[in-house]
Wavefront OBJ file of the C-alpha trace (Angstrom):
o trace
v 0.000 0.000 0.000
v 1.463 3.406 -0.963
v 1.687 6.283 1.492
v -1.235 8.241 0.043
v -3.511 5.230 0.296
v -2.390 4.627 3.897
v -3.070 8.245 4.869
v -6.458 8.232 3.153
v -7.391 4.892 4.735
v -6.569 5.919 8.310
v -8.194 9.337 7.901
v -11.335 7.761 6.439
v -11.790 5.265 9.255
v -11.132 7.809 11.970
v -13.619 10.225 10.391
v -16.121 7.395 10.050
v -15.804 6.492 13.740
v -16.006 10.160 14.772
v -19.102 11.006 12.768
v -20.970 7.765 13.459
v -20.437 8.350 17.175
v -21.434 12.012 16.737
v -24.682 10.979 15.037
v -25.315 8.489 17.831
v -24.872 11.284 20.399
v -27.355 13.423 18.453
v -29.832 10.543 18.509
v -29.374 10.116 22.269
v -29.853 13.865 22.746
v -33.019 13.864 20.625
v -34.467 10.904 22.500
v -33.678 12.564 25.829
v -35.280 15.792 24.598
v -38.457 13.907 23.740
v -38.371 12.193 27.136
v -38.130 15.559 28.901
v -40.807 17.112 26.670
v -43.271 14.425 27.776
v -43.022 15.611 31.371
v -42.823 19.312 30.525
v -46.059 18.942 28.579
v -47.786 17.376 31.570
v -47.954 14.004 29.811
v -49.631 15.327 26.654
v -46.621 14.529 24.433
v -45.708 10.876 23.739
v -43.481 9.113 26.258
v -39.984 8.024 25.213
v -37.544 5.898 27.206
v -34.815 7.906 28.910
v -31.360 7.097 27.407
v -28.848 6.696 30.250
v -25.967 7.567 27.906
v -26.911 11.239 28.151
v -25.172 11.228 31.538
v -21.847 11.274 29.709
v -22.362 15.058 29.596
v -22.059 15.276 33.403
v -18.303 14.896 34.041
v -18.178 17.317 36.994
v -20.977 15.485 38.784
v -19.219 12.220 37.930
v -16.124 13.516 39.710
v -18.275 14.138 42.804
v -19.715 10.617 42.445
v -16.206 9.181 42.157
v -14.979 10.749 45.389
v -18.181 9.759 47.194
v -17.812 6.169 45.964
v -14.159 5.988 47.027
v -14.937 7.610 50.387
v -18.039 5.640 51.324
v -18.224 2.657 48.972
v -21.651 3.858 47.803
v -22.186 4.027 44.032
v -24.511 6.869 43.036
v -27.891 5.553 41.895
v -29.331 8.815 40.553
v -26.921 9.162 37.626
v -24.858 5.952 37.733
v -24.025 6.029 34.016
v -22.217 9.348 34.544
v -19.626 7.650 36.746
v -19.494 4.534 34.542
v -18.734 6.614 31.436
v -16.258 8.811 33.319
v -14.334 5.724 34.483
v -14.553 4.257 30.979
v -12.991 7.323 29.362
v -10.286 7.512 32.027
v -9.539 3.816 31.446
v -9.432 4.476 27.723
v -6.756 7.124 28.275
v -4.824 4.859 30.609
v -4.761 2.020 28.077
v -4.936 3.774 24.693
v -3.687 7.352 25.025
v -6.089 10.319 24.919
v -8.035 8.489 22.220
v -11.450 9.577 23.492
v -10.615 13.104 22.318
v -9.585 12.144 18.793
v -11.932 9.236 18.100
v -15.144 9.702 20.107
v -15.578 13.157 21.636
v -18.393 15.005 19.796
v -16.918 18.406 20.695
v -13.557 17.300 19.310
v -15.249 16.112 16.130
v -16.976 19.465 15.613
v -13.789 21.365 16.429
v -11.803 19.323 13.922
v -14.460 19.850 11.280
v -14.324 23.617 11.833
v -10.548 23.966 11.467
v -10.621 21.846 8.338
v -13.305 24.156 6.908
v -11.149 27.128 7.933
v -8.146 25.663 6.147
v -10.194 25.309 2.974
v -11.517 28.861 3.265
v -8.254 30.583 4.122
v -5.735 28.160 2.639
v -4.126 27.527 6.025
v -4.625 27.418 9.770
v -3.047 30.015 12.011
v -0.896 29.614 15.118
v -0.402 31.923 18.104
v 3.108 32.960 19.051
v 4.887 30.074 20.773
v 5.040 31.699 24.225
v 1.386 32.738 24.012
v 0.449 29.235 22.880
v 2.200 27.687 25.893
v 0.514 30.144 28.271
v -2.925 29.542 26.759
v -2.492 25.765 26.957
v -1.989 26.154 30.675
v -5.552 27.460 31.063
v -7.163 24.018 30.790
v -4.846 22.650 33.475
v -5.747 25.548 35.768
v -9.443 24.790 35.224
v -8.787 21.125 35.984
v -6.888 22.086 39.144
v -9.838 24.255 40.204
v -12.316 21.380 39.919
v -9.944 18.931 41.610
v -9.441 21.343 44.495
v -13.099 22.139 45.170
v -14.336 18.559 44.643
v -11.571 16.103 45.509
v -9.816 18.184 48.153
v -12.293 20.608 49.712
v -15.656 18.795 49.707
v -16.151 16.530 52.763
v -18.067 13.258 52.492
v -21.175 14.810 54.061
v -21.266 17.565 51.447
v -20.762 15.025 48.661
v -23.688 12.949 49.891
v -25.894 16.025 50.211
v -25.086 17.085 46.655
v -25.885 13.640 45.239
v -29.226 13.563 47.094
v -30.254 17.090 46.096
v -32.952 17.735 43.463
v -30.389 19.833 41.561
v -28.267 16.744 40.853
v -31.355 14.733 39.918
v -32.217 17.192 37.134
v -28.656 18.166 36.160
v -29.088 16.294 32.870
v -32.288 18.245 32.183
v -30.518 21.517 32.923
v -27.738 20.481 30.552
v -30.385 19.906 27.866
v -31.795 23.384 28.525
v -28.281 24.781 28.141
v -28.429 23.709 24.485
v -32.133 24.239 23.770
v -32.649 27.564 25.547
v -29.359 29.372 25.142
v -28.945 32.853 26.544
v -27.382 35.626 24.481
v -24.194 35.232 26.523
v -24.023 31.499 25.828
v -24.649 31.990 22.117
v -21.948 34.653 21.960
v -19.425 32.441 23.767
v -20.145 29.486 21.470
v -19.931 31.705 18.382
v -16.557 33.075 19.532
v -15.198 29.569 20.178
v -16.507 28.345 16.813
v -14.929 31.345 15.091
v -11.596 30.714 16.790
v -11.767 27.052 15.751
v -11.976 28.107 12.097
v -8.608 29.828 12.411
v -6.850 27.773 15.089
v -6.781 23.997 15.268
v -8.947 22.621 18.071
v -9.066 25.924 19.974
v -11.409 24.666 22.726
v -9.644 21.315 23.116
v -6.164 22.834 23.069
v -6.708 25.714 25.464
v -9.847 25.343 27.591
v -11.118 21.764 28.010
v -10.409 20.541 31.585
v -11.755 17.078 30.742
v -9.168 16.750 27.986
v -6.490 18.016 30.389
v -7.341 15.232 32.851
v -7.399 12.553 30.154
v -4.102 13.855 28.782
v -2.362 13.587 32.153
v -3.723 10.063 32.644
v -2.600 9.121 29.118
v 1.023 9.768 30.048
v 0.853 6.476 31.979
v -0.439 4.577 28.960
v 1.720 1.654 27.792
v 1.069 2.822 24.237
v 3.142 5.571 22.676
v 3.879 6.894 19.221
v 7.482 5.876 18.599
v 9.868 6.857 15.822
v 12.538 4.532 14.455
v 15.447 6.884 13.926
v 17.212 4.600 11.439
v 14.223 4.724 9.078
v 13.438 8.428 9.526
v 14.506 10.804 6.723
v 13.646 14.004 8.621
v 10.930 15.094 6.191
v 8.840 16.511 9.079
v 5.546 15.428 7.572
v 4.636 13.861 10.905
v 4.965 17.163 12.758
v 3.210 19.062 9.976
v 0.132 16.846 10.133
v -0.101 16.560 13.950
v -3.300 18.339 15.110
v -1.621 19.070 18.454
v 1.414 20.617 16.714
v 3.856 18.315 18.490
v 7.460 18.149 17.171
v 7.127 14.443 16.410
v 10.126 14.467 14.055
v 12.415 15.215 17.019
v 11.005 12.589 19.378
v 11.946 8.954 19.748
v 8.829 8.470 21.865
v 5.947 10.954 22.101
v 5.206 11.389 25.809
v 3.226 14.646 25.689
v -0.240 14.793 27.320
v -1.311 16.668 24.176
v -0.959 13.513 22.037
v -4.457 12.215 21.266
v -3.531 8.965 19.544
v -5.120 10.088 16.287
v -2.416 8.257 14.255
v -2.145 11.179 11.814
v 1.635 11.305 12.186
v 2.083 7.568 11.640
v -0.112 7.670 8.549
v 1.783 10.640 7.094
v 5.247 9.081 7.405
v 6.440 8.043 3.910
v 9.021 5.657 5.381
v 6.738 3.947 7.879
v 9.100 5.031 10.649
v 6.297 5.921 13.073
v 3.822 3.643 14.774
v 1.692 3.274 17.871
v 3.752 0.889 19.950
v 3.229 -1.056 23.156
v 5.688 -0.666 26.017
v 6.725 -4.277 26.632
v 7.562 -5.628 24.198
v 8.035 -2.571 22.008
v 5.816 -3.898 19.281
v 3.922 -1.859 16.709
v 0.135 -2.019 16.934
v -1.579 -2.498 13.543
v -3.452 0.641 12.512
v -6.767 -1.193 12.472
v -6.168 -2.624 15.958
v -5.858 0.698 17.772
v -9.352 2.052 16.936
v -10.699 -1.460 17.539
v -9.182 -1.305 21.031
v -10.695 2.143 21.635
v -14.187 0.965 20.655
v -13.789 -2.251 22.652
v -12.903 -0.325 25.817
v -15.916 1.935 25.326
v -18.310 -0.949 24.647
v -16.798 -2.929 27.522
v -17.308 -0.068 29.975
v -20.955 0.323 28.969
v -21.531 -3.451 29.159
v -19.975 -3.681 32.631
v -22.122 -0.768 33.793
v -25.279 -2.435 32.511
v -24.389 -5.917 33.748
v -23.517 -4.650 37.230
v -26.727 -2.663 37.576
v -24.939 0.688 37.499
v -26.498 2.148 34.379
v -30.187 3.048 34.674
v -31.271 5.710 37.156
v -33.202 4.783 40.290
v -35.584 7.722 39.705
v -39.140 6.647 38.933
v -41.726 8.013 36.532
v -43.393 9.785 39.444
v -40.052 11.333 40.451
v -39.607 12.747 36.959
v -43.165 14.088 37.004
v -42.288 16.155 40.048
v -38.696 17.099 39.237
v -38.593 17.981 35.528
v -41.141 20.851 35.663
v -39.114 22.253 38.587
v -35.757 22.063 36.754
v -35.612 25.700 35.512
v -36.109 26.939 39.067
v -33.621 24.697 40.881
v -30.153 25.928 41.822
v -27.502 24.268 43.892
l 1 2 3 4 5 6 7 8 9 10 11 12 13 14 15 16 17 18 19 20 21 22 23 24 25 26 27 28 29 30 31 32 33 34 35 36 37 38 39 40 41 42 43 44 45 46 47 48 49 50 51 52 53 54 55 56 57 58 59 60 61 62 63 64 65 66 67 68 69 70 71 72 73 74 75 76 77 78 79 80 81 82 83 84 85 86 87 88 89 90 91 92 93 94 95 96 97 98 99 100 101 102 103 104 105 106 107 108 109 110 111 112 113 114 115 116 117 118 119 120 121 122 123 124 125 126 127 128 129 130 131 132 133 134 135 136 137 138 139 140 141 142 143 144 145 146 147 148 149 150 151 152 153 154 155 156 157 158 159 160 161 162 163 164 165 166 167 168 169 170 171 172 173 174 175 176 177 178 179 180 181 182 183 184 185 186 187 188 189 190 191 192 193 194 195 196 197 198 199 200 201 202 203 204 205 206 207 208 209 210 211 212 213 214 215 216 217 218 219 220 221 222 223 224 225 226 227 228 229 230 231 232 233 234 235 236 237 238 239 240 241 242 243 244 245 246 247 248 249 250 251 252 253 254 255 256 257 258 259 260 261 262 263 264 265 266 267 268 269 270 271 272 273 274 275 276 277 278 279 280 281 282 283 284 285 286 287 288 289 290 291 292 293 294 295 296 297 298 299 300 301 302 303 304 305 306 307 308 309 310 311 312 313 314 315 316 317 318 319 320 321 322 323 324 325 326 327 328 329 330 331 332 333 334
């Protein structure tokens, strides 16, 4: 297989995985919207089953659930899928780099689509000055530190339990839905600014502001899988660095250890000499390009299956609970 075919093949399959998962997320969101509308209409609208997967949009609450579980041994029953998915994505990073960001994350998919559109419109993507870029990248780690401090360090077990029992947590998924369906002018402006920046700068949100990605990136540094470069085969063409969405200097690295590496395989696909590959730690053996996304999807499916099989997937809230809580959601605050 020639290099162009290899690049096209890897890019096609990654895009296919990204957009199929994105469409699945849209379907889950639509089904959840119809579920909520049934209760907001007082039962006049048809009833739809609540999809537990929507809880994947509650990572901060999942962090609270995680500490409460570790502190007390009690697994949250209100939004159990939130913690299951959080642990699944962390496990994915631990085993297969920050692959959630480059293969599954719907925000990452949209962001990547925007900078590719920008490159077509303007003929290129732009880059901040190096020192500014480094400073801006630090913002997502500061946000992560903030959440870790207030949740993992400052909140006592009693406060954690109170939060998880509060009506606010019960309808946090509904409030997240309202965030998208009833946006304020401020929210619309912020999203428009971020979308505009993503046209010019690659993955602006992911690179500079996403605390979830920051956490997964730090965890991914412990992954046994790394992009490795065989120096004897490398010709120094720098195509790997030029195609890296995270702008990493891959051509200078024997092993890419950066938390910014998302395991997208773009660099390995772009190498005309085949000198780059995703490699396991012991033994240092190259992983076939088809096997890495298969591993990513297997970890995701495995996490969901374990959650379902263990009874930690569907909420313990009843139909009557939703009848009372959902109409109150716009008025609840923590």
